[in-house]
N, C-alpha and C positions, 0 to 999 in steps of 0.2 A: 090285226093279229100280229103278235110279237113272235119273232123266230126264236126257237130254243137255242140257248148258248151251246156252242160246239168247241169250246176252247181246248178241252182235253183231247177230243178227237183230232183236231187239227194239229195239236202238239205231237200226238202219237204218230200221225202221218209224216210230219216234218222230221221227227227223229228217225223214223224208218227210212226215209229218203236220204237223210244225212249219213246213215250207216253205209249206204252204197256209194256215196260220193267221196269216200276215203276218210271220213271222220270216225269210222267205226273201229279203228285200230285198237282203241283202248276198251272196247266192249261197252262203253257208257251209252252211246246212242241206241244200241240194240236193246239194252235193258230198260232204258227210258221208254222206248217205243212199246215194249211189251207191257210194262207197268201202267203207262198212261192209257194204252189201249184197253186194258182190262177195267181200269177205273172209269173210262168213258163209256164202256158197255153197261156198267152198273148205274151211272149217273146221268148220262145224256142219250136218251132214246132217239133223239133227232139226228144225232151224228153217228149212227150205227155203221153206215158204210165206210166212213172215214176211219172209224175205230178199227174195223175189221181189216181194212187195208194197212193200217199202221201195225196191227198185230202180225199180219202175214209177212210184211217186210221185216219186222223185228225178229220173228222166229227164223226166217230164211237167213238173215244176216248172222244170227247166233250160230246156226248150223254151219254156214260157210266159214265163220271165224274158227269154230272148233275143228273143222276139217283141215283148215290151213295149219293150225297149231299141231294137230296130230301128224300131218304129213311132214312138217318141218322137224318135229321131234323124231320121227322115224328116220328121216334123211340124215339128221345130225348124229343119231346114235349108230347108224350104219356107215358113216363116213370114216375113211381112213386118213386121219390127219397125221402129217409128218411132224414129229416134234424133234427139235434139235437142241 
């Protein structure tokens, strides 16, 4: 019996993990994890667990990135910078 290919699922999980290892600053690994995860769910039924893990990590990383951007935006808009 030949194992079903799980390349997209593994790639989704790797991108989700990479987003939390500091490589998610540019939002690329998060988006890749979500995109690959959804593609894997459609094409690779054998890698469903890996695809879901990649999706969860990708969506959580996107939420954290957006939260950090919002907090920094509010902090900088309320900061009193001294200009000379």
